[in-house]
C-alpha positions as CSV (number, residue, x, y, z in Angstrom):
1,M,28.7,148.3,69.6
2,S,29.1,146.5,72.8
3,A,30.1,142.9,73.2
4,T,27.4,140.4,74.1
5,K,27.5,138.7,77.4
6,G,28.7,135.5,75.8
7,Q,31.5,137.3,74.1
8,Q,32.5,139.0,77.3
9,I,32.7,135.6,79.1
10,G,34.7,134.2,76.2
11,I,37.2,137.2,76.4
12,W,37.5,136.7,80.1
13,I,38.2,132.9,79.7
14,I,40.8,133.7,77.1
15,A,42.4,136.3,79.3
16,I,42.5,133.9,82.3
17,V,43.9,131.1,80.2
18,M,46.6,133.3,78.8
19,T,47.5,134.7,82.3
20,V,47.6,131.2,83.8
21,G,49.7,130.0,80.8
22,T,52.1,132.8,81.2
23,I,52.5,132.3,84.9
24,G,52.9,128.6,84.4
25,S,55.6,129.1,81.8
26,F,57.5,131.3,84.2
27,L,57.2,128.7,87.0
28,I,58.5,126.0,84.6
29,L,61.5,128.2,83.6
30,I,62.3,128.9,87.3
31,L,62.0,125.2,88.3
32,S,64.0,124.2,85.2
33,N,66.8,126.6,86.3
34,D,66.7,125.3,89.8
35,N,66.9,121.7,88.5
36,Q,69.9,122.7,86.3
37,K,71.6,124.2,89.3
38,K,70.9,121.1,91.4
39,D,72.2,118.9,88.6
40,A,75.3,121.0,88.3
41,A,75.9,120.8,92.0
42,T,75.3,117.1,92.0
43,S,77.7,116.7,89.1
44,A,80.3,118.8,90.9
45,T,79.9,116.8,94.0
46,K,80.3,113.5,92.1
47,D,83.4,115.0,90.3
48,E,84.9,116.0,93.7
49,A,84.2,112.5,95.1
50,S,85.8,110.9,92.0
51,V,88.9,113.1,92.5
52,A,89.0,112.3,96.2
53,A,88.7,108.6,95.4
54,Q,91.5,108.8,92.9
55,I,93.8,110.6,95.4
56,A,93.0,108.0,98.0
57,A,93.7,105.2,95.6
58,Y,97.0,106.8,94.6
59,K,98.0,107.3,98.3
60,A,97.1,103.6,99.0
61,Q,99.2,102.5,96.1
62,Q,102.1,104.7,97.3
63,Q,101.7,103.2,100.8
64,A,101.8,99.7,99.5
65,N,104.9,100.5,97.5
66,A,106.5,102.0,100.6
67,D,105.6,99.0,102.7
68,N,107.2,96.7,100.0
69,S,110.4,98.8,99.7
70,E,113.7,98.1,101.5
71,P,117.2,99.7,101.6
72,L,119.9,98.6,99.2
73,A,122.3,96.0,100.5
74,G,124.8,97.5,103.0
75,Y,122.8,100.6,103.7
76,S,120.0,101.7,106.0
77,A,117.5,104.5,106.5
78,A,117.8,106.5,109.7
79,A,115.7,109.3,111.2
80,F,117.2,112.8,110.8
81,D,116.5,116.3,111.9
82,A,114.3,117.9,109.3
83,A,115.2,121.4,110.3
84,S,118.8,120.7,109.6
85,I,118.2,120.1,105.9
86,T,118.3,123.6,104.6
87,A,120.5,123.1,101.5
88,L,121.2,120.3,99.1
89,N,124.0,118.1,100.5
90,K,125.8,115.5,98.5
91,E,127.9,112.9,100.4
92,I,129.9,110.6,98.2
93,L,129.9,107.2,99.8
94,V,131.7,105.4,97.0
95,Q,133.6,107.4,94.3
96,G,132.9,106.0,90.8
97,T,135.5,106.0,88.0
98,G,133.1,106.1,85.1
99,A,131.9,108.9,82.9
100,E,130.6,112.1,84.5
101,V,126.8,112.5,84.5
102,T,125.3,115.8,83.2
103,A,121.8,117.2,83.9
104,A,120.9,116.4,80.3
105,D,121.7,112.6,80.7
106,S,119.4,109.7,81.3
107,I,120.9,107.4,83.9
108,N,120.3,103.9,85.2
109,A,120.3,103.9,89.0
110,S,119.5,101.9,92.1
111,Y,118.1,103.9,95.0
112,F,116.0,104.2,98.1
113,G,114.6,107.3,99.8
114,W,113.2,108.1,103.2
115,T,111.6,110.8,105.2
116,N,112.9,112.4,108.4
117,D,111.2,109.7,110.6
118,G,113.4,107.1,108.9
119,K,110.6,105.5,106.9
120,I,111.4,104.4,103.4
121,F,108.9,105.6,100.9
122,D,110.4,104.2,97.7
123,S,113.2,101.9,96.6
124,S,114.4,100.1,93.5
125,K,114.8,97.1,95.9
126,K,111.5,95.4,96.9
127,K,111.1,92.8,99.6
128,G,111.7,89.3,98.4
129,A,113.0,90.4,95.0
130,D,116.3,91.4,93.4
131,N,117.2,95.0,93.0
132,A,115.5,96.5,89.9
133,P,117.4,99.6,88.8
134,V,115.4,102.2,87.0
135,T,116.3,104.4,84.0
136,F,115.2,108.0,83.9
137,P,116.2,111.4,82.5
138,L,117.8,113.6,85.1
139,S,115.7,116.5,83.7
140,G,112.5,114.6,84.7
141,V,113.1,114.1,88.4
142,I,113.0,116.4,91.5
143,K,115.5,119.3,91.4
144,G,117.5,117.7,94.3
145,W,118.2,114.7,92.2
146,T,119.1,116.7,89.1
147,D,121.4,119.0,91.0
148,G,122.7,116.3,93.3
149,L,123.6,113.7,90.6
150,A,124.9,116.0,87.8
151,G,128.7,116.1,88.0
152,Q,128.9,112.6,89.7
153,R,130.6,109.7,88.0
154,V,129.1,106.4,86.9
155,G,129.8,103.8,89.7
156,S,129.4,106.3,92.5
157,T,127.1,105.9,95.4
158,I,125.8,109.2,96.8
159,K,123.8,110.1,99.8
160,L,121.6,113.1,99.0
161,S,120.0,115.2,101.7
162,I,117.4,117.3,99.9
163,P,115.5,120.3,101.4
164,A,111.8,120.4,100.8
165,D,111.9,123.1,98.2
166,Q,114.1,120.9,96.0
167,A,112.0,117.8,96.7
168,Y,108.2,118.0,96.5
169,G,107.7,121.4,98.2
170,S,104.5,122.5,99.6
171,A,102.4,120.1,97.5
172,G,104.0,116.8,98.8
173,S,103.5,113.7,96.7
174,G,101.5,110.6,97.6
175,I,102.6,109.6,101.1
176,I,105.4,112.2,101.2
177,P,104.0,115.1,103.3
178,A,104.2,118.7,102.2
179,N,107.4,120.6,103.1
180,A,109.3,117.4,103.8
181,P,113.0,117.2,103.3
182,L,114.2,113.8,102.0
183,Q,117.3,111.6,102.0
184,F,118.3,109.1,99.3
185,I,121.1,106.7,98.7
186,V,121.6,106.5,94.9
187,V,124.0,104.2,93.0
188,I,124.7,105.5,89.5
189,N,124.9,102.3,87.4
190,S,125.3,103.8,83.9
191,I,124.5,106.6,81.5
192,E,121.9,105.5,79.1
193,A,121.4,106.7,75.5
194,A,118.6,109.2,75.0
195,P,115.6,107.6,73.3
196,T,115.4,108.4,69.6
197,A,112.3,110.0,68.1
198,Q,110.4,107.8,65.8
């Protein structure tokens, strides 16, 4: 039994609608995937822009801190030959008579640090303000400070010449460039009690 002409037309219409529907579904899937890729790319670009903005803000904050920093009374920062700083050097400017500092101690210290061009990047002494010593664990600072201050006595003033690999290395930090040796004058004021767990 053969289909009538009306049935044949109906079958053709159904076949065409199904074909168009299938092709349309595939197109929607393809466009949806493209939109997801575009959204992901846009999101990644926004994330990169956000990170870049945070880094720029951090560097601006570090520059403002550097601009507001000054040497401790009686000392100054001077340019030095970066290539000459190949090992940690500890020069005792004032020998203290207090307790000996260990690498496990937290200390209270006054300090300022500078790069080889003689520019101070940080200091406990800010312009127009009194010196504000800081307390920190020696285990939580750059290796040059840990190794350079352990074994020194409270009351000492030490000039540290720190090679880049014992400072911030190839990463740098804020306005401190990568692979930069640093110099510091550090006054060890006291050994502080370690904070107790609560």
